[in-house]
C-alpha positions in Angstrom: -38.1 21.1 -30.7 -40.3 22.7 -33.4 -43.9 21.5 -33.6 -45.3 21.0 -37.0 -47.6 23.9 -38.0 -50.5 21.4 -38.7 -50.7 20.4 -35.0 -53.7 21.8 -33.0 -52.7 24.8 -30.8 -52.7 24.6 -27.0 -54.8 27.5 -25.7 -55.1 26.6 -22.0 -53.8 24.1 -19.5 -54.7 22.8 -16.1 -52.4 20.5 -14.2 -54.1 18.7 -11.3 -50.7 17.9 -9.7 -49.6 21.5 -9.6 -51.2 24.6 -8.2 -51.8 27.3 -10.8 -50.4 30.6 -9.7 -51.5 32.7 -12.6 -52.0 33.1 -16.3 -50.2 35.6 -18.5 -50.9 36.5 -22.2 -49.0 33.4 -23.2 -47.8 31.5 -20.2 -49.5 29.4 -17.5 -47.6 29.6 -14.2 -47.7 26.7 -11.7 -46.0 25.8 -8.4 -43.9 22.7 -8.7 -42.4 21.9 -5.3 -40.4 25.0 -4.3 -40.0 26.0 -8.0 -42.0 27.6 -10.7 -43.3 25.7 -13.7 -43.7 28.1 -16.7 -45.7 26.5 -19.6 -45.9 28.4 -22.9 -49.2 27.9 -24.6 -49.9 28.7 -28.2 -51.9 31.9 -27.4 -50.8 35.0 -29.3 -51.4 38.6 -28.4 -51.0 41.8 -30.4 -51.4 45.4 -29.2 -51.8 43.8 -25.6 -54.9 41.9 -26.7 -55.0 38.1 -26.7 -56.4 36.6 -30.0 -59.1 34.0 -29.9 -57.1 31.7 -32.2 -53.8 30.2 -31.2 -50.6 29.8 -33.4 -49.7 26.1 -33.6 -46.3 25.3 -32.2 -45.7 28.8 -30.9 -45.3 27.8 -27.3 -42.6 25.2 -28.1 -40.8 27.8 -30.3 -40.8 30.3 -27.4 -39.6 27.7 -24.9 -36.9 26.2 -27.2 -35.6 29.6 -28.2 -35.5 30.9 -24.6 -33.7 27.7 -23.4 -31.1 28.2 -26.2 -30.4 31.8 -25.2 -30.4 31.2 -21.4 -27.6 28.7 -22.1 -25.7 31.0 -24.4 -26.0 34.1 -22.2 -25.6 32.6 -18.7 -22.1 34.1 -18.4 -23.5 37.6 -18.9 -26.3 37.2 -16.3 -27.7 34.4 -14.1 -31.1 33.3 -15.2 -34.0 31.5 -13.6 -34.0 28.3 -15.7 -33.3 25.2 -13.7 -34.4 22.6 -16.2 -36.4 22.0 -19.4 -36.2 18.2 -19.1 -39.8 17.2 -18.3 -38.8 13.5 -17.9 -36.4 14.4 -15.0 -39.2 15.9 -12.9 -40.6 13.2 -10.5 -43.6 15.5 -9.6 -45.0 15.2 -13.2 -47.1 12.1 -13.9 -46.1 10.3 -17.0 -49.5 11.0 -18.8 -48.8 14.8 -18.6 -45.2 14.7 -19.9 -46.0 14.7 -23.6 -48.2 17.9 -23.4 -45.5 19.6 -21.4 -42.5 18.4 -23.4 -40.8 21.3 -25.3 -43.1 24.0 -23.8 -42.3 23.9 -20.1 -39.4 25.3 -18.0 -38.8 24.6 -14.4 -37.5 27.9 -12.9 -36.2 29.4 -9.7 -38.5 31.6 -7.8 -37.5 35.3 -8.0 -39.0 38.6 -7.1 -39.9 40.2 -10.5 -39.0 43.8 -11.1 -41.9 46.0 -12.2 -40.1 47.2 -15.4 -39.6 45.9 -18.9 -36.1 46.6 -20.1 -36.4 47.4 -23.8 -33.2 47.7 -25.8 -33.3 49.2 -29.2 -30.5 48.7 -31.7 -32.4 50.0 -34.7 -35.0 52.6 -35.1 -38.4 51.1 -35.7 -41.9 50.6 -34.2 -43.1 53.0 -31.6 -39.6 54.2 -31.1 -39.5 55.4 -34.7 -42.9 57.1 -34.3 -41.7 58.9 -31.2 -38.5 60.0 -32.9 -40.5 61.5 -35.8 -42.4 63.6 -33.4 -39.7 64.7 -31.0 -36.3 63.6 -32.1 -36.1 61.4 -29.0 -37.2 57.9 -27.8 -38.3 57.6 -24.2 -36.4 60.8 -23.3 -33.2 59.6 -25.1 -32.3 62.3 -27.6 -31.1 60.9 -31.0 -29.2 62.5 -33.9 -31.2 64.3 -36.5 -31.8 62.8 -39.9 -32.3 59.1 -38.9 -34.6 57.0 -41.0 -36.6 53.8 -40.3 -34.2 50.9 -39.7 -31.3 53.2 -39.0 -28.9 51.6 -36.6 -28.5 53.2 -33.2 -24.9 53.3 -32.2 -24.6 52.5 -29.3 -28.0 50.8 -28.6 -30.3 52.5 -26.2 -32.4 51.4 -23.3 -36.0 52.6 -23.4 -37.8 51.0 -20.4 -41.5 50.7 -19.9 -44.0 49.8 -17.1 -45.1 46.2 -16.9 -48.9 46.5 -16.8 -51.0 43.8 -15.3 -53.7 44.7 -17.9 -53.9 47.2 -20.7 -50.9 48.8 -22.3 -47.3 49.1 -21.1 -46.2 52.7 -20.9 -42.7 54.1 -21.7 -40.9 55.6 -18.7 -37.6 57.5 -18.4 -34.7 56.2 -16.4 -35.3 58.5 -13.5 -38.7 56.8 -13.0 -36.9 53.4 -13.2 -34.7 54.5 -10.3 -37.8 55.5 -8.3 -39.3 52.1 -8.9 -36.4 49.7 -8.2 -33.7 51.8 -6.6 -30.5 53.2 -8.1 -28.3 50.1 -7.6 -30.7 47.7 -9.2 -31.6 50.2 -12.0 -28.0 50.7 -13.0 -27.2 47.0 -12.8 -30.2 46.0 -14.9 -29.6 48.7 -17.5 -26.0 47.6 -18.0 -26.9 44.0 -18.1 -29.8 44.5 -20.6 -27.4 46.3 -22.9 -24.7 43.5 -22.6 -27.3 40.8 -23.2 -28.6 42.6 -26.3 -25.1 43.1 -27.7 -24.1 39.4 -27.1 -27.4 38.2 -28.7 -27.0 40.6 -31.6 -23.5 39.3 -32.3 -24.7 35.7 -32.4 -27.7 36.5 -34.5 -25.5 38.3 -37.1 -23.5 35.1 -37.6 -26.9 33.5 -38.7 -27.7 36.4 -41.0 -30.2 37.9 -38.6 -30.5 41.4 -37.1 -32.1 41.9 -33.7 -33.8 45.3 -34.2 -35.0 45.5 -30.6 -36.0 43.3 -27.7 -37.2 43.4 -24.1 -35.8 41.6 -21.1 -37.3 41.0 -17.7 -35.3 40.7 -14.5 -36.0 39.6 -11.0 -34.1 39.5 -7.7 -33.0 36.3 -5.9 -31.2 36.8 -2.7 -30.7 40.4 -3.7 -28.9 39.5 -7.0 -30.2 40.3 -10.5 -31.6 37.3 -12.4 -32.9 37.2 -16.0 -36.4 35.8 -16.0 -39.4 35.1 -18.2 -38.3 34.6 -21.8 -35.2 35.7 -23.7 -34.8 37.0 -27.3 -37.9 35.2 -28.7 -40.1 36.4 -31.6 -42.7 37.4 -29.0 -40.2 39.8 -27.3 -38.0 40.8 -30.2 -38.0 42.1 -33.8 -35.8 39.9 -36.0 -34.8 41.0 -39.6 -32.8 39.4 -42.4 -29.5 41.2 -42.3 -29.3 41.5 -46.1 -32.5 43.6 -46.1 -31.5 46.1 -43.4 -30.7 49.6 -44.6 -31.7 53.1 -43.5 -35.2 53.9 -44.9 -35.9 50.3 -45.7 -38.7 48.0 -44.3 -37.1 44.6 -43.7 -39.1 41.4 -43.5 -40.0 40.6 -39.9 -39.4 37.2 -38.4 -41.8 37.7 -35.5 -45.5 38.6 -35.2 -45.3 41.7 -37.4 -47.2 39.9 -40.1 -50.1 39.4 -37.6 -49.9 43.0 -36.5 -49.9 44.3 -40.1 -53.0 42.2 -40.9 -54.8 43.5 -37.8 -54.0 47.1 -38.7 -55.3 46.6 -42.2 -58.5 45.0 -40.9 -59.7 48.3 -39.4 -59.7 46.9 -35.8 -59.4 49.6 -33.2 -57.1 47.6 -30.9 -59.7 47.1 -28.2 -61.3 43.7 -27.3 -62.7 41.7 -28.8 -60.2 41.1 -31.6 -61.3 40.1 -35.1 -61.3 36.5 -36.2 -57.9 35.6 -37.7 -58.0 34.0 -41.2 -56.3 30.6 -41.5 -53.6 31.9 -43.8 -52.6 34.5 -41.2 -52.3 31.8 -38.5 -50.3 29.6 -40.8 -47.9 32.4 -41.9 -47.3 33.4 -38.3 -46.6 29.8 -37.3 -44.2 29.3 -40.1 -42.4 32.6 -39.4 -41.9 31.6 -35.7 -40.6 28.2 -36.7 -38.2 29.7 -39.2 -36.6 32.2 -36.9 -36.0 29.5 -34.3 -34.4 27.3 -36.9 -32.1 30.1 -38.1 -31.0 31.2 -34.6 -30.6 27.9 -32.8 -29.9 25.1 -35.3 -26.2 23.9 -35.3 -24.2 25.4 -38.1 -23.1 23.0 -40.8 
């Protein structure tokens, strides 16, 4: 479900029938019986700072897109999604179902791994900056002569820490092994690459390139489970396939428009953030809605 961009953004939420366990940059996390209830608000962050303004409909885009991918990729890796059908949850009073509909996922409890599993299929962002300096990205040496938007064949894993506050930091695979153990590190690395490749193949049928993305995993009964969100415009860079070429700068169907405006504003990336103009909010909302439509709408 895509919320009209004119609707008021949801910035925070309290549910008297469910215990709040925490708040992330975007999601509110509640206990619902023995399960978790993840509710995506319309908050938006950039450079690890949450903006004061929300992006209307963003939470429903993130939830709807994740639900789509969880279904499509479940044969690659088990995931934590139990249900996105608010009306099927007896614990939720009827007066709260409308605010939750389309932005809530009931999920299995897992033990989160302290690593973000970043997969890069194209050279861009901080990876491109690192490559220009050293010829490598997170310790992964790459061929000489690559340009911005060059495809990486095969895709590479460039993991990072998962900071509770502040900025995530790139780490090499040896550090990943120290954090989660060799068995889990190898399984998560291989699974992240398979998930990316499957997602990339689907996106290409819709004329979209997934330049890079990040996955999060947890453990349930010792087994690897895909958690949080999946291949959304918050966690991925999406480009129109017909604009992608080495040296080019394709249009971004994600929050790059917001990032670019923030960089041009002179903001130093520390709180508080500047006030976002209405047109930046509207453009970001429309971009989120468009990529969801392209990726998930049934083909005619």
